[in-house]
Rosetta silent file (secondary structure, phi, psi, omega in degrees, C-alpha in Angstrom):
SEQUENCE: MSTQDNNTDGIQTIAMDMGRLFMNDLYSDVVFLVEDQRLPAHRLVLAARCEYFRAMLYGDMAESKKHEIQLEVPLEAFKSILEYLYSDKLTFAKIGMDKTLDVLNLAHLYGLEYVGTAINKYLEQKLAVNNVCVILNAARLYDMPELTNKCLDFMNTNSLALLQSDSIQMLSKEAFGELLRQDHFFAPEVELFRSLCKWRENKPSEDSQTLLSLVRLPLMSVHELLHVVRPSGIFKLDDVVDAIDKVNIGKNLPYRATKLPGVSLDETHWDSVGTGFVCRFTARPVCFIRVEQCSPCTVVAIYEE
SCORE:     score description
SCORE:     0.000 S_00000001
   1 L     0.000  134.172 -178.632   11.208  -21.507   37.354 S_00000001
   2 L   -76.193  164.252  175.519   13.461  -22.509   34.463 S_00000001
   3 H   -59.325  -36.366  178.292   17.077  -21.492   34.033 S_00000001
   4 H   -63.076  -41.969  178.986   16.024  -19.354   31.063 S_00000001
   5 H   -63.114  -36.553 -179.674   13.545  -17.444   33.221 S_00000001
   6 H   -68.069  -38.657  177.436   16.202  -16.886   35.870 S_00000001
   7 H   -59.664  -46.506 -178.723   18.559  -15.501   33.178 S_00000001
   8 H   -60.092  -46.879  178.276   15.930  -13.216   31.846 S_00000001
   9 H   -64.182  -36.499 -179.060   15.131  -11.855   35.278 S_00000001
  10 H   -61.567  -43.518 -174.627   18.809  -11.469   36.052 S_00000001
  11 H   -69.650  -41.096  176.131   19.360   -9.390   32.846 S_00000001
  12 H   -61.031  -38.874  178.832   16.361   -7.167   33.653 S_00000001
  13 H   -65.171  -44.470  175.759   17.680   -6.630   37.175 S_00000001
  14 H   -58.515  -42.838  176.554   21.114   -5.619   35.857 S_00000001
  15 H   -64.624  -37.311  178.044   19.487   -3.206   33.410 S_00000001
  16 H   -64.984  -43.855 -176.761   17.469   -1.637   36.155 S_00000001
  17 H   -68.992  -38.707  172.013   20.442   -1.206   38.393 S_00000001
  18 H   -56.987  -44.442 -177.877   22.498    0.292   35.527 S_00000001
  19 H   -62.674  -29.943  179.024   19.679    2.645   34.761 S_00000001
  20 H   -65.435  -25.912  177.898   19.696    3.945   38.317 S_00000001
  21 H   -75.152  -14.294 -179.314   23.179    5.292   37.737 S_00000001
  22 L   -61.951  122.966 -178.691   22.018    7.552   34.946 S_00000001
  23 L    61.856   27.731 -176.870   22.460   11.250   36.080 S_00000001
  24 L  -107.008  129.960  175.454   23.448    9.909   39.521 S_00000001
  25 L   -71.458  -14.734 -178.786   26.375   11.482   41.408 S_00000001
  26 L   -59.445  120.594 -178.948   26.947    8.164   43.176 S_00000001
  27 L    60.153   11.054  178.239   30.449    6.883   42.157 S_00000001
  28 L   -64.363  134.982  178.811   30.535    9.449   39.313 S_00000001
  29 L  -121.415    9.655 -179.129   34.091   10.038   38.165 S_00000001
  30 E  -153.459  142.889  178.165   33.420   12.391   35.280 S_00000001
  31 E  -129.783  127.957  173.794   31.146   15.464   34.677 S_00000001
  32 E   -95.739  135.798 -179.820   30.112   16.746   31.311 S_00000001
  33 E  -105.168  109.240 -172.806   29.399   20.440   31.057 S_00000001
  34 E  -133.980  119.250 -178.404   26.681   21.040   28.461 S_00000001
  35 L    50.334   43.181  179.440   24.767   24.285   28.044 S_00000001
  36 L    70.075    9.543  174.033   25.736   25.333   31.599 S_00000001
  37 E  -108.551  147.652  175.047   24.461   22.113   33.141 S_00000001
  38 E   -94.966  119.652 -178.099   26.539   19.591   34.967 S_00000001
  39 E  -114.444  101.548 -178.772   25.887   16.042   33.921 S_00000001
  40 E   -64.828  144.638  179.420   27.456   13.393   36.189 S_00000001
  41 E  -152.285 -179.332 -172.938   28.588   10.174   34.485 S_00000001
  42 L  -129.113  113.529 -175.631   30.723    7.047   34.952 S_00000001
  43 H   -52.113  -49.237 -170.697   33.792    6.468   32.759 S_00000001
  44 H   -61.359  -43.270  179.120   33.639    2.695   32.942 S_00000001
  45 H   -62.348  -44.672  178.483   29.988    2.564   31.867 S_00000001
  46 H   -68.480  -38.256  178.780   30.466    4.901   28.917 S_00000001
  47 H   -67.297  -38.497 -178.501   33.606    3.233   27.780 S_00000001
  48 H   -70.808  -26.734 -175.240   32.059   -0.272   27.907 S_00000001
  49 H   -98.774  -17.776 -173.805   29.071    0.876   25.867 S_00000001
  50 L  -145.983  125.679 -178.208   30.640    3.213   23.278 S_00000001
  51 H   -62.445  -37.661 -176.883   33.952    3.129   21.463 S_00000001
  52 H   -57.644  -48.188 -178.523   33.868    6.852   21.003 S_00000001
  53 H   -74.412  -31.232  175.450   33.807    7.436   24.773 S_00000001
  54 H   -63.528  -34.110  175.061   36.337    4.731   25.360 S_00000001
  55 H   -77.141  -33.706  178.984   38.798    6.615   23.213 S_00000001
  56 H   -68.644  -44.137 -169.390   37.833    9.913   24.865 S_00000001
  57 H   -94.273  -20.709 -175.953   38.020    8.746   28.487 S_00000001
  58 H  -133.559    5.175 -177.614   40.803    6.136   28.440 S_00000001
  59 L  -101.095 -149.019 -174.068   42.731    6.913   25.261 S_00000001
  60 L   -93.442    0.699  178.424   45.233    9.637   24.330 S_00000001
  61 L   -65.051  154.924 -178.128   42.670   12.451   24.070 S_00000001
  62 H   -63.139  -29.544 -179.898   43.128   15.429   26.408 S_00000001
  63 H   -62.412  -24.022 -174.757   39.686   14.684   27.957 S_00000001
  64 H   -64.563  -23.247 -177.086   41.034   11.461   29.482 S_00000001
  65 H   -97.196   -1.539 -174.794   42.947   13.505   32.109 S_00000001
  66 L  -104.233  145.376  174.163   40.011   15.779   33.007 S_00000001
  67 L   -86.958  -33.385  174.240   37.317   15.395   35.633 S_00000001
  68 E  -112.876  132.054 -176.886   35.101   17.967   33.930 S_00000001
  69 E  -123.960  123.710  178.712   34.611   17.952   30.212 S_00000001
  70 E   -81.906  126.974  177.025   33.071   20.785   28.199 S_00000001
  71 E  -125.254  135.173  176.639   30.933   19.653   25.240 S_00000001
  72 L   -98.724   76.985  178.744   29.336   21.828   22.532 S_00000001
  73 L  -136.490  159.841  179.978   26.348   19.690   21.878 S_00000001
  74 L   -68.493  130.124 -173.774   22.534   20.098   22.286 S_00000001
  75 H   -53.491  -58.394 -173.359   21.655   19.358   25.931 S_00000001
  76 H   -62.208  -36.499 -179.394   18.464   17.252   25.491 S_00000001
  77 H   -70.240  -35.283 -179.327   19.960   15.177   22.729 S_00000001
  78 H   -72.851  -33.718  175.611   23.076   14.410   24.704 S_00000001
  79 H   -63.439  -40.284 -177.913   20.962   13.449   27.780 S_00000001
  80 H   -66.901  -37.463 -179.260   19.047   11.056   25.498 S_00000001
  81 H   -74.789  -33.215  176.730   22.279    9.419   24.354 S_00000001
  82 H   -69.022  -39.897 -179.848   23.551    9.110   27.946 S_00000001
  83 H   -62.996  -37.367  174.934   20.190    7.545   29.001 S_00000001
  84 H   -65.598  -42.483 -179.818   20.516    5.043   26.175 S_00000001
  85 H   -64.951  -29.576  179.048   24.080    4.114   27.196 S_00000001
  86 H   -89.599  -32.938 -169.597   22.951    3.455   30.764 S_00000001
  87 H  -118.372  -12.755 -175.068   19.501    1.913   30.253 S_00000001
  88 L    69.440   17.546  178.043   19.332    0.844   26.615 S_00000001
  89 L  -107.592  146.569  178.919   16.173    3.013   26.288 S_00000001
  90 L  -129.045  117.902 -178.198   15.275    5.503   23.645 S_00000001
  91 L  -117.659   69.372 -173.403   12.510    7.873   24.362 S_00000001
  92 H   -64.928  -33.062 -171.443   12.029   10.022   21.239 S_00000001
  93 H   -57.475  -33.060 -173.090    8.396   10.755   21.765 S_00000001
  94 H   -85.716   -8.173 -174.997    8.951   13.013   24.692 S_00000001
  95 L  -109.360   -9.768  174.294   11.651   15.163   23.139 S_00000001
  96 H    88.714  168.022 -171.894   10.048   16.072   19.789 S_00000001
  97 H   -69.517  -44.843  177.805   11.092   15.931   16.169 S_00000001
  98 H   -54.026  -49.039 -175.990   13.827   18.651   16.233 S_00000001
  99 H   -75.101  -26.348  173.707   15.622   17.128   19.157 S_00000001
 100 H   -61.328  -41.207  178.829   15.230   13.634   17.737 S_00000001
 101 H   -69.565  -28.359  174.289   17.208   14.811   14.725 S_00000001
 102 H   -66.336  -39.061  176.408   19.765   16.236   17.104 S_00000001
 103 H   -66.283  -37.368  177.560   20.035   12.770   18.685 S_00000001
 104 H   -55.704  -51.818  179.969   20.500   11.303   15.192 S_00000001
 105 H   -53.569  -47.998 -178.179   23.360   13.726   14.655 S_00000001
 106 H   -66.872  -38.369  177.275   25.008   12.619   17.916 S_00000001
 107 H   -59.581  -41.025  178.888   24.393    8.944   17.219 S_00000001
 108 H   -68.534  -40.768  175.636   26.219    9.416   13.925 S_00000001
 109 H   -62.665  -42.217 -172.715   29.075   11.239   15.670 S_00000001
 110 H   -87.541   -7.308 -178.704   29.436    8.692   18.422 S_00000001
 111 L    73.779   31.770 -176.391   29.092    5.650   16.083 S_00000001
 112 L   -91.464   81.662 -174.451   25.935    4.359   17.772 S_00000001
 113 H   -60.003  -38.542 -179.755   24.507    2.342   14.917 S_00000001
 114 H   -64.496  -38.748  177.569   21.612    0.838   16.845 S_00000001
 115 H   -64.889  -41.725  179.216   20.388    4.360   17.844 S_00000001
 116 H   -61.664  -37.722 -178.442   20.554    5.400   14.236 S_00000001
 117 H   -70.969  -42.232  177.917   18.465    2.365   13.183 S_00000001
 118 H   -58.784  -43.698 -178.499   15.912    3.052   15.964 S_00000001
 119 H   -68.024  -40.405  174.620   15.544    6.660   14.881 S_00000001
 120 H   -49.555  -50.392 -177.195   15.183    5.517   11.295 S_00000001
 121 H   -69.988  -34.780  178.884   12.091    3.438   12.162 S_00000001
 122 H   -64.150  -46.578 -177.958   10.706    6.142   14.422 S_00000001
 123 H   -64.040  -39.402  178.710   10.979    8.798   11.702 S_00000001
 124 H   -56.299  -36.371 -179.476    9.406    6.604    9.117 S_00000001
 125 H   -77.961  -17.034 -176.049    6.325    6.393   11.282 S_00000001
 126 L  -105.240   13.736 -175.324    6.231   10.153   11.885 S_00000001
 127 L   -64.668  132.226  174.712    6.449   11.390    8.253 S_00000001
 128 L  -150.301  163.799 -179.501    4.124   14.312    7.602 S_00000001
 129 L   -51.363  -41.464 -174.910    3.914   17.227    5.215 S_00000001
 130 L   -78.838   -1.915 -178.303    5.352   19.637    7.821 S_00000001
 131 L  -138.078   -9.483 -173.656    8.460   17.573    8.631 S_00000001
 132 H   -62.439  -29.595  179.404    9.293   15.306    5.660 S_00000001
 133 H   -70.362  -44.899  177.925   11.681   17.817    4.152 S_00000001
 134 H   -70.393  -27.677  178.037   13.911   18.151    7.189 S_00000001
 135 H   -70.079  -39.121  179.591   13.817   14.365    7.660 S_00000001
 136 H   -64.422  -42.662  176.999   14.854   13.922    3.990 S_00000001
 137 H   -54.249  -48.338 -177.989   17.766   16.390    4.539 S_00000001
 138 H   -64.803  -42.500 -176.554   18.922   14.360    7.536 S_00000001
 139 H   -61.539  -42.353  178.589   18.471   10.990    5.740 S_00000001
 140 H   -72.776  -34.104  177.418   20.646   12.129    2.880 S_00000001
 141 H   -60.649  -41.444 -175.576   23.199   13.768    5.177 S_00000001
 142 L  -106.750   24.106  172.896   23.728   10.630    7.191 S_00000001
 143 L    52.393   60.324 -178.450   23.461    8.181    4.245 S_00000001
 144 L  -119.450   83.824 -172.966   20.268    6.467    5.299 S_00000001
 145 H   -61.588  -34.534 -177.586   18.904    5.160    1.885 S_00000001
 146 H   -67.329  -44.834  177.010   15.872    3.337    3.290 S_00000001
 147 H   -69.583  -34.812  176.740   14.631    6.487    5.022 S_00000001
 148 H   -58.798  -43.581  178.633   15.451    8.591    2.018 S_00000001
 149 H   -68.474  -35.166  179.133   13.257    6.391   -0.187 S_00000001
 150 H   -63.470  -43.400 -178.614   10.452    6.479    2.413 S_00000001
 151 H   -67.326  -42.922  179.648   10.562   10.290    2.363 S_00000001
 152 H   -63.490  -42.293  178.141   10.574   10.457   -1.436 S_00000001
 153 H   -63.017  -42.181  178.579    7.650    8.019   -1.641 S_00000001
 154 H   -63.658  -41.297 -177.613    5.701   10.098    0.929 S_00000001
 155 H   -70.777  -33.763  175.397    6.433   13.285   -1.006 S_00000001
 156 H   -61.655  -39.302  178.735    5.290   11.705   -4.284 S_00000001
 157 H   -71.142  -29.868 -179.803    2.041   10.725   -2.624 S_00000001
 158 L  -117.949   40.953 -168.435    1.505   14.190   -1.152 S_00000001
 159 H   -62.719  -48.404 -175.195    3.141   16.281   -3.908 S_00000001
 160 H   -66.744  -44.198 -179.093    0.585   19.105   -4.286 S_00000001
 161 H   -64.668  -32.887 -179.455    0.137   19.612   -0.512 S_00000001
 162 H   -71.759  -42.355 -175.419    3.872   19.653   -0.092 S_00000001
 163 H   -69.282  -24.203 -175.862    4.449   22.211   -2.862 S_00000001
 164 L   -98.702    5.111  176.787    1.812   24.554   -1.307 S_00000001
 165 L  -102.579  157.832  178.614    3.264   24.284    2.190 S_00000001
 166 H   -74.271  -17.656 -175.889    6.077   26.343    3.726 S_00000001
 167 H   -61.117  -30.328 -174.743    7.889   23.116    4.773 S_00000001
 168 H   -66.719  -21.290  179.205    9.367   22.626    1.283 S_00000001
 169 H   -67.302  -11.646 -179.869   11.447   25.726    1.803 S_00000001
 170 H   -86.405   -7.729 -177.381   13.425   23.688    4.322 S_00000001
 171 L   -62.669  140.936  167.910   14.786   21.369    1.586 S_00000001
 172 L   -73.659  167.978 -174.389   18.473   21.500    0.966 S_00000001
 173 H   -66.144  -42.427 -179.846   19.552   22.223   -2.623 S_00000001
 174 H   -63.165  -42.599 -178.472   20.676   18.615   -3.090 S_00000001
 175 H   -70.791  -40.644  173.466   17.457   17.155   -1.722 S_00000001
 176 H   -54.401  -44.445  179.191   15.346   19.513   -3.886 S_00000001
 177 H   -58.238  -44.252 -178.636   17.363   18.408   -6.905 S_00000001
 178 H   -62.741  -36.735  175.477   16.703   14.774   -6.108 S_00000001
 179 H   -65.657  -45.527 -175.898   12.998   15.500   -5.956 S_00000001
 180 H   -69.153  -22.638  179.839   12.839   17.332   -9.168 S_00000001
 181 H   -74.976  -15.645 -173.382   14.661   14.584  -11.001 S_00000001
 182 L   -75.940  129.705  175.653   11.985   12.069  -10.174 S_00000001
 183 L   -70.735  -21.288 -177.943    9.523   11.113  -12.890 S_00000001
 184 L   -92.277    2.472  175.803    7.024   10.086  -10.188 S_00000001
 185 L   -83.695   94.473 -168.115    6.793   13.391   -8.498 S_00000001
 186 L   -99.063  108.370  173.932    3.357   14.138   -9.973 S_00000001
 187 L  -160.875  160.721  179.434    2.014   17.681   -9.552 S_00000001
 188 L   -58.109  131.143 -172.649    1.280   20.583  -11.892 S_00000001
 189 H   -64.384  -30.562  178.159    4.657   21.793  -13.154 S_00000001
 190 H   -66.861  -33.446  176.322    3.638   25.469  -12.644 S_00000001
 191 H   -69.213  -34.589  178.555    3.158   24.774   -8.925 S_00000001
 192 H   -69.627  -39.875  179.402    6.613   23.198   -8.730 S_00000001
 193 H   -62.203  -47.278  175.714    8.037   26.227  -10.554 S_00000001
 194 H   -53.254  -45.988 -176.634    6.309   28.634   -8.108 S_00000001
 195 H   -66.221  -32.516 -179.565    7.627   26.702   -5.186 S_00000001
 196 H   -74.824  -35.502  175.493   11.209   26.734   -6.572 S_00000001
 197 H   -61.650  -41.279  175.907   10.964   30.523   -7.126 S_00000001
 198 H   -64.952  -35.129  178.110   10.047   30.987   -3.473 S_00000001
 199 H   -65.130  -42.144  179.061   12.876   28.672   -2.471 S_00000001
 200 H   -60.550  -38.876  178.289   15.330   30.821   -4.480 S_00000001
 201 H   -63.386  -39.758 -177.318   14.035   33.999   -2.702 S_00000001
 202 H   -81.747  -11.735  179.031   14.598   32.402    0.650 S_00000001
 203 L  -134.397   66.734 -179.008   18.115   31.121   -0.254 S_00000001
 204 L   -58.531  -28.579 -177.037   19.622   33.963   -2.312 S_00000001
 205 L   -78.590  -17.133  179.859   23.150   32.710   -1.676 S_00000001
 206 L   -82.464  140.339  173.798   22.490   29.315   -3.285 S_00000001
 207 L   -80.167  111.893 -174.021   23.277   28.644   -6.924 S_00000001
 208 L   -98.747    3.705 -171.353   19.841   27.502   -8.226 S_00000001
 209 H   -61.838  -39.230  175.983   20.760   27.093  -11.790 S_00000001
 210 H   -57.618  -42.257  178.799   21.028   23.316  -11.541 S_00000001
 211 H   -66.658  -42.321  178.766   17.512   23.186  -10.012 S_00000001
 212 H   -60.476  -33.914 -176.970   16.068   25.436  -12.669 S_00000001
 213 L   -71.866  -10.943  179.718   17.413   23.105  -15.425 S_00000001
 214 L   -95.594   -3.425  176.193   15.261   20.377  -13.898 S_00000001
 215 L   -77.805  132.898 -171.832   12.006   22.211  -14.315 S_00000001
 216 L   -96.414   82.697 -176.989   10.090   20.672  -17.238 S_00000001
 217 H   -51.325  -41.022 -177.052    8.778   23.762  -19.027 S_00000001
 218 H   -67.003  -12.397  178.081    6.889   21.869  -21.802 S_00000001
 219 H   -78.913   -9.561  177.616    4.659   20.303  -19.104 S_00000001
 220 L   -86.339  161.051  174.879    3.087   23.776  -18.521 S_00000001
 221 L   -82.547  163.886  178.608    0.261   25.156  -20.578 S_00000001
 222 H   -57.372  -42.488  177.796    0.945   28.025  -22.998 S_00000001
 223 H   -55.795  -46.856  179.326   -0.922   30.323  -20.704 S_00000001
 224 H   -65.102  -37.075  178.884    1.286   29.425  -17.757 S_00000001
 225 H   -70.229  -29.559 -177.710    4.410   29.820  -19.793 S_00000001
 226 H   -88.479  -34.076 -169.807    3.397   33.286  -21.039 S_00000001
 227 H  -107.756   -9.199  178.062    1.802   34.588  -17.821 S_00000001
 228 H  -122.599  -47.713 -175.560    3.857   32.871  -14.998 S_00000001
 229 H   -77.627  -51.371 -174.942    7.255   31.798  -16.335 S_00000001
 230 H   -60.989  -42.768 -179.117    8.041   34.598  -18.791 S_00000001
 231 H   -66.249  -19.445 -177.709    7.226   37.506  -16.394 S_00000001
 232 H   -69.177  -24.709 -178.268    9.483   35.924  -13.736 S_00000001
 233 L    68.820   13.318  178.205   12.565   36.678  -15.998 S_00000001
 234 L   -75.724  -40.219  179.709   14.153   33.471  -14.757 S_00000001
 235 L  -104.894  149.796  173.919   14.242   31.777  -18.131 S_00000001
 236 L   -65.447  153.153  178.488   15.358   33.180  -21.386 S_00000001
 237 H   -60.788  -39.117  178.043   12.706   34.067  -23.927 S_00000001
 238 H   -60.205  -34.057  176.896   14.084   31.449  -26.298 S_00000001
 239 H   -64.308  -43.420 -179.780   13.560   28.786  -23.596 S_00000001
 240 H   -67.825  -41.053  178.261    9.942   29.800  -23.177 S_00000001
 241 H   -61.465  -45.914  175.720    9.353   29.839  -27.000 S_00000001
 242 H   -56.684  -43.671  179.153   10.892   26.369  -27.337 S_00000001
 243 H   -60.818  -44.427  179.703    8.650   25.105  -24.553 S_00000001
 244 H   -60.810  -41.212  178.118    5.552   26.526  -26.236 S_00000001
 245 H   -64.067  -38.063  175.809    6.498   24.871  -29.488 S_00000001
 246 H   -72.884  -26.729  173.419    6.841   21.524  -27.774 S_00000001
 247 H   -63.870  -46.507 -177.500    3.493   22.021  -25.990 S_00000001
 248 H   -65.467  -36.027  176.628    1.806   22.617  -29.397 S_00000001
 249 H   -72.129  -38.754  172.972    3.284   19.512  -30.882 S_00000001
 250 L    71.945   24.602  179.108    2.370   17.445  -27.891 S_00000001
 251 L  -120.139  141.790  168.841    4.861   14.611  -28.588 S_00000001
 252 L    61.973   37.757  178.258    7.637   13.099  -26.549 S_00000001
 253 L   -80.147  150.073 -175.475    7.035   15.394  -23.585 S_00000001
 254 L   -79.766   68.790 -170.005    9.006   14.727  -20.352 S_00000001
 255 L   -62.115  151.516  162.255    6.001   13.560  -18.366 S_00000001
 256 L  -113.153  135.908 -176.699    5.820   13.102  -14.643 S_00000001
 257 L  -143.285  162.716  175.787    3.373   10.400  -13.624 S_00000001
 258 L  -145.860  160.592 -176.113    2.147    8.413  -10.656 S_00000001
 259 L   -80.082  103.163 -179.287   -0.003    5.353  -10.204 S_00000001
 260 L  -138.463  164.681  171.553   -3.551    6.720   -9.874 S_00000001
 261 L   -62.038  164.602 -175.522   -6.963    5.848  -11.263 S_00000001
 262 L   -50.240  137.844  171.365   -7.683    7.163  -14.748 S_00000001
 263 L  -121.989  162.707 -172.250   -7.629   10.858  -15.266 S_00000001
 264 L  -126.352  151.051  171.816   -8.867   12.855  -18.259 S_00000001
 265 L  -128.294 -115.770 -167.227   -7.777   15.834  -20.271 S_00000001
 266 L  -107.410   -3.479 -177.189   -9.085   16.937  -23.795 S_00000001
 267 L    46.962   49.440 -176.166   -9.198   13.605  -25.702 S_00000001
 268 L  -102.802  -52.924 -174.799   -7.611   15.232  -28.655 S_00000001
 269 L   -95.797  121.178  176.126   -4.370   13.308  -29.550 S_00000001
 270 L  -125.234  147.737  178.709   -4.688    9.563  -30.020 S_00000001
 271 E  -118.089  127.695  175.715   -2.064    6.911  -30.885 S_00000001
 272 E   -76.358  134.005 -176.068   -3.074    3.630  -32.317 S_00000001
 273 E  -118.692    1.399  176.234   -1.413    0.829  -30.464 S_00000001
 274 E   150.348  172.425  178.854   -2.810   -2.265  -32.327 S_00000001
 275 E  -134.273  160.434 -178.743   -5.890   -4.013  -33.631 S_00000001
 276 L    66.308 -138.447 -171.700   -7.622   -7.261  -32.700 S_00000001
 277 L   -98.906    2.424  179.563   -6.359   -8.996  -29.611 S_00000001
 278 E  -110.096  111.131 -179.556   -2.715   -7.894  -30.001 S_00000001
 279 E  -124.760  129.673 -177.161   -1.936   -4.473  -28.606 S_00000001
 280 L   -99.902   87.643  177.087    1.656   -3.194  -28.183 S_00000001
 281 L   -84.647  144.377  169.966    1.640   -0.918  -25.119 S_00000001
 282 L  -107.075  159.222  177.169    4.835    0.814  -24.088 S_00000001
 283 L   -70.972  107.708  177.879    5.638    2.029  -20.544 S_00000001
 284 L  -164.293  150.735  179.067    4.414    5.568  -20.555 S_00000001
 285 L   -71.933  139.518  179.339    1.852    7.761  -18.764 S_00000001
 286 L  -137.822  161.688  178.936   -1.557    8.030  -20.446 S_00000001
 287 L  -114.684  -30.784  177.453   -4.824    9.700  -19.520 S_00000001
 288 E  -129.485  141.126  164.043   -7.224    7.831  -21.853 S_00000001
 289 E  -118.821  124.266 -179.652   -7.470    4.390  -23.282 S_00000001
 290 E  -116.951  134.044  178.824  -10.137    4.123  -25.955 S_00000001
 291 E  -113.606  126.990 -178.577  -11.389    0.868  -27.392 S_00000001
 292 E  -118.960  134.058 -179.790  -13.289    1.046  -30.658 S_00000001
 293 E   -96.137  106.569  176.266  -15.304   -1.846  -32.091 S_00000001
 294 E  -125.966   97.020 -175.610  -14.818   -1.962  -35.843 S_00000001
 295 L   -53.170  133.267    3.828  -15.954   -5.382  -37.148 S_00000001
 296 L   -97.685   21.436 -177.249  -14.211   -7.664  -37.461 S_00000001
 297 E  -120.431  161.674  171.718  -11.362   -5.966  -35.502 S_00000001
 298 E  -113.191  128.486 -179.494  -11.072   -3.976  -32.320 S_00000001
 299 E  -104.773  130.638 -178.610   -8.985   -0.916  -32.477 S_00000001
 300 E  -111.490  131.745  179.504   -7.290    0.401  -29.319 S_00000001
 301 E  -136.283  150.979  179.133   -5.998    3.972  -29.218 S_00000001
 302 E  -125.299  142.848  171.791   -4.428    5.930  -26.351 S_00000001
 303 E   -97.095  113.252 -174.118   -4.137    9.556  -25.491 S_00000001
 304 L   -93.283  109.840  179.089   -0.700   10.233  -24.227 S_00000001
 305 L  -152.051    0.000    0.000   -0.695   13.212  -21.872 S_00000001
């Protein structure tokens, strides 16, 4: 057996021995009182593994003089943190999504960056319509840009299902605003408006004016503006009339778009973008591209909607 193999076996043995001390009264010199449970621990182990506990147990904090320390933290999340400190293991699958987010909160509190990174990867794999909103809230709260972008991408891909689910009501005001600002959140604007109305009803204490300003009224049909938006009383009549005017003109509308195969509307408004082999396309969402053969030139026109 090589020296490298011996070192690997030795490290694994040490890890197993350390793991046996987890929740073990043997040699325990501190007890954490969490939700009426007594959790035995070892000062030296915790201090060696985490700067937060080093300051708590050996610094100037009052807890350094106590044998029993009361903590106001979620029990299962704290036990997961202790297990990691003893064994380097993270077992999110067995504790569920809500408790995993509790672990993320404690990892942030205790400065355990590796735990935060591991949770980031785990949550990316578990994104679903029923949990993406609470995950996005956490990602923004703990400044996790990679996870935030993953959540937003997932929401863009599943926009209509998300708007029609109850889970979107879990969004924080800031997260909802970030979603509404995106040009790539592609869903019927009227569905977005309905979802926001329900969100306002569930959070009456929140100032929703900023969110309402992000609703793109001209993207709704005249029928939706007259029979959904106007009766709600949320927008002024002048705002509704202005939106109807922009809908009728059909130019320079604040579209939301996503990368999907071609979709079709009414093939009414066409803009010429060039003739022959030179066409000057600009970056904008379109529903139709029409190519007309007019000898000796080819005319290309697009319908912008």
